[in-house]
C-alpha positions in Angstrom: 33.9 1.2 -67.7 31.9 4.2 -67.7 33.4 7.4 -65.9 32.2 10.7 -64.6 34.1 14.0 -64.2 31.2 15.7 -62.3 31.0 13.7 -59.3 27.4 12.5 -60.5 26.6 8.8 -60.9 27.6 7.3 -64.2 25.5 4.6 -66.1 27.3 1.8 -64.4 26.4 3.0 -60.9 22.8 2.6 -61.8 23.2 -0.9 -63.1 24.6 -4.2 -61.9 24.2 -7.9 -61.3 24.7 -10.5 -58.6 28.1 -12.1 -58.8 28.3 -15.8 -59.4 29.6 -18.2 -56.7 29.2 -18.9 -53.1 31.1 -17.3 -50.2 33.9 -19.3 -48.7 34.4 -17.1 -45.7 32.6 -16.7 -42.3 30.9 -14.1 -40.1 33.1 -13.5 -37.2 33.2 -10.9 -34.2 36.5 -9.4 -35.2 36.4 -6.2 -33.1 34.5 -6.1 -29.7 32.8 -2.9 -30.2 31.6 -3.5 -33.8 29.0 -5.9 -35.4 29.9 -9.1 -36.8 32.0 -8.9 -40.0 32.7 -11.1 -43.0 36.1 -12.6 -43.0 37.8 -14.3 -46.0 41.0 -16.1 -44.7 41.1 -19.4 -46.6 44.1 -18.3 -48.7 45.9 -16.3 -46.2 49.7 -16.7 -46.3 51.9 -16.8 -43.2 53.1 -13.2 -42.3 56.7 -12.3 -43.0 59.1 -9.9 -41.3 56.8 -9.3 -38.3 54.3 -7.6 -40.5 50.7 -8.8 -40.2 48.6 -7.4 -43.0 44.8 -7.2 -43.7 42.3 -5.6 -46.3 39.0 -4.0 -45.2 36.4 -4.1 -48.0 33.9 -1.2 -47.6 30.6 -2.1 -49.0 28.1 0.0 -51.1 24.7 1.0 -49.6 23.4 -2.6 -49.9 25.8 -3.7 -47.2 26.5 -7.4 -46.1 23.2 -8.9 -47.3 24.2 -8.5 -50.9 26.5 -11.5 -51.6 28.7 -9.5 -54.1 31.0 -8.0 -51.3 31.8 -11.4 -50.0 32.5 -12.9 -53.4 34.9 -9.9 -53.9 36.5 -10.5 -50.4 37.2 -14.0 -51.5 38.7 -13.0 -54.7 41.0 -10.3 -53.0 42.0 -13.0 -50.3 42.9 -15.7 -53.0 44.9 -13.3 -54.9 46.7 -11.0 -52.1 47.2 -13.7 -49.7 46.0 -11.6 -46.7 42.9 -11.6 -44.4 40.1 -9.6 -45.9 37.3 -8.3 -43.7 33.9 -6.9 -44.7 32.6 -4.8 -41.7 28.9 -4.1 -41.2 28.7 -0.3 -41.5 24.8 -0.4 -41.1 24.6 -2.3 -37.8 22.5 -5.1 -39.6 20.1 -2.8 -41.2 21.1 -1.4 -44.9 18.7 1.5 -45.7 17.8 -0.2 -48.9 17.8 -3.8 -50.4 18.2 -5.1 -54.0 14.7 -6.3 -53.8 13.3 -3.0 -53.3 15.0 -1.6 -56.3 14.4 -4.7 -58.5 11.0 -3.6 -59.8 12.7 -0.5 -61.3 15.5 -2.5 -63.0 15.4 -2.7 -66.7 16.6 -5.9 -68.2 17.5 -4.4 -71.7 20.5 -1.9 -72.1 19.3 1.4 -72.9 15.8 0.8 -71.7 14.4 3.8 -69.8 11.8 4.2 -67.0 8.5 5.3 -67.8 7.3 8.6 -66.3 5.1 6.6 -64.0 8.0 4.3 -63.1 10.0 7.5 -62.4 7.3 8.7 -59.9 7.3 5.6 -57.9 11.1 5.6 -57.7 10.8 9.2 -56.1 8.2 8.0 -53.8 10.4 4.9 -52.8 13.2 7.1 -52.0 11.1 9.5 -50.0 10.0 6.5 -47.8 13.4 5.3 -47.2 15.0 8.7 -46.4 14.6 8.1 -42.6 16.7 4.9 -43.0 19.4 7.0 -44.9 19.8 9.8 -42.3 21.5 7.7 -39.6 23.7 5.8 -42.3 25.1 8.8 -44.0 28.9 8.8 -44.8 29.7 10.8 -41.8 28.4 7.9 -39.5 29.7 5.2 -41.9 33.2 6.8 -41.5 32.9 6.7 -37.6 32.0 2.9 -37.7 34.6 2.1 -40.4 37.4 3.9 -38.4 36.4 2.3 -35.3 36.6 -1.1 -36.9 40.0 -0.5 -38.6 41.5 0.7 -35.3 40.0 -2.3 -33.5 41.7 -4.8 -35.9 45.0 -3.0 -35.1 44.4 -2.9 -31.4 42.7 -6.3 -30.8 44.0 -8.5 -33.7 47.6 -7.0 -34.1 47.4 -6.0 -37.7 50.4 -3.6 -38.5 49.2 -2.6 -42.0 45.7 -2.3 -43.3 44.5 -1.5 -46.8 41.0 -0.3 -47.6 39.1 -1.0 -50.7 35.6 0.3 -51.6 33.4 0.6 -54.6 30.6 3.1 -55.6 27.0 2.2 -56.0 25.8 5.4 -54.7 27.3 8.2 -52.5 27.8 6.2 -49.4 30.9 4.2 -49.9 32.5 6.9 -51.9 32.0 9.4 -49.0 33.3 7.0 -46.4 36.5 6.3 -48.3 37.2 9.8 -49.0 36.8 10.7 -45.3 39.2 8.0 -44.3 41.7 8.9 -46.9 41.8 12.8 -46.9 41.7 14.4 -43.5 44.3 12.2 -41.7 45.5 9.1 -43.4 46.6 7.4 -40.2 44.2 4.5 -40.0 45.1 2.8 -43.2 48.4 2.2 -45.1 46.7 2.0 -48.5 43.5 2.8 -50.2 41.9 1.9 -53.5 39.0 4.3 -54.2 37.0 2.8 -57.2 34.8 5.0 -59.3 35.6 8.2 -57.1 34.3 11.0 -59.4 36.0 14.1 -58.4 38.0 13.0 -55.3 38.9 16.1 -53.5 38.3 17.7 -50.0 35.4 19.5 -51.0 33.5 16.4 -52.1 34.6 14.7 -48.8 32.8 17.7 -46.9 29.8 17.5 -49.1 29.6 13.8 -48.3 28.4 14.8 -44.9 
């Protein structure tokens, strides 16, 4: 795995593939104030000691339409044995799709974009900036926290863990904001590919 000590994307942040398999969970209205979420519960074990546990998987900027988050949720459910939710942090409209980035994806390792391709990448990101603005980590955090608190209040979960992975700045910023200032909503957090995980970065993510 590549890593970065500067907070900048590493090579693995800018590459990837669709995970094999078909989701085994379902879309549910888990929290009344939030959009439908993906729930993986096929392998959930009976709760013990009065504790009801769950995992919330925070997506990257591609959101629920990209099947990877659902495949990962199913894997966590099978291995951990607790309900795994994937909330919709974009209200049904992720700011960018895999299809929009596909023309700029290189099939061969180390193959670089041409100057003309780099130019069109810049143009593409300029055109989608309006969709990014209302979906900055600041707002993703509000939606994620509301979803987690809703699970506790409406579903009776006593312990909730959060897991996220980074394809861009979005998921990292949301996770840092949930973890660093007041870690009251979640009991445990896994912050994959965090770069420099400090309070300064959490502030910059807004």
